[in-house]
C-alpha positions in Angstrom: -15.4 78.9 10.7 -12.8 78.3 8.0 -9.4 79.9 7.9 -9.3 80.3 4.1 -10.2 83.5 2.3 -13.0 83.6 -0.1 -10.5 83.8 -3.1 -8.9 80.3 -1.8 -12.2 78.6 -1.6 -13.5 76.8 -4.7 -16.5 78.6 -6.1 -19.8 76.7 -5.3 -23.4 77.3 -6.3 -26.3 75.9 -4.3 -28.1 73.2 -6.2 -31.4 71.9 -4.5 -30.3 70.7 -1.0 -26.6 70.3 -1.8 -23.8 72.6 -3.1 -22.3 71.9 -6.4 -18.8 73.4 -7.5 -18.9 75.7 -10.6 -17.5 73.6 -13.4 -17.4 76.4 -16.3 -17.7 80.1 -16.6 -18.8 82.4 -19.3 -15.8 84.3 -20.8 -16.6 87.5 -19.1 -16.7 85.6 -15.7 -13.6 83.8 -16.6 -11.9 87.1 -17.2 -13.1 88.5 -13.8 -11.9 85.2 -12.0 -8.4 85.8 -13.5 -8.4 89.5 -12.7 -8.0 90.6 -16.3 -10.1 92.8 -18.6 -12.5 91.2 -20.9 -10.6 92.5 -23.8 -7.3 91.2 -22.6 -9.0 87.8 -21.8 -10.6 87.5 -25.4 -7.3 88.6 -27.2 -4.5 86.9 -25.1 -6.1 84.1 -23.2 -9.1 82.6 -24.7 -7.4 81.6 -28.1 -5.3 79.2 -25.8 -8.1 77.6 -24.1 -10.5 74.7 -25.0 -14.1 75.9 -24.8 -17.5 74.2 -24.9 -19.8 75.8 -27.5 -23.5 75.5 -27.9 -24.9 77.9 -30.4 -23.9 81.4 -29.2 -23.1 80.1 -25.7 -19.4 79.7 -24.9 -18.4 78.2 -21.6 -14.8 77.9 -20.3 -14.1 74.9 -18.1 -12.6 75.9 -14.7 -10.0 73.2 -15.3 -8.9 75.0 -18.4 -8.4 78.3 -16.4 -6.5 76.4 -13.8 -4.2 74.7 -16.4 -3.5 78.0 -18.0 -2.5 79.6 -14.9 -0.1 76.7 -14.0 1.4 76.7 -17.5 1.8 80.5 -17.6 2.8 81.1 -13.9 6.3 82.4 -13.4 8.4 81.2 -10.6 9.8 83.9 -8.2 13.5 84.3 -8.4 15.1 83.7 -5.1 18.1 85.7 -4.2 
C-alpha cells in the first residue's frame, strides 16, 4: 500500500497489459485538474499554454500544466 494520496500520484490509464501515464488532457479536464472553473481556465490560463490541435480537438499537455503551476506558484512568506 502506498503512502501517497491520490492527488500526489501521477494520473495513469490502463493500456493493454500495462499502465501508461496520461500525457495530455482536454481543456475541461485540465481545468478540473487545476481546481478552477472552465470559464476561468479558458479566460486566464489557456491563453498562456501551448496546446495540441487536431481539427476541433484541443489537448493540453500535462507538462504544460505543470510548467504553468511552477511559473505561477507564489512562495509562502516566512515570518
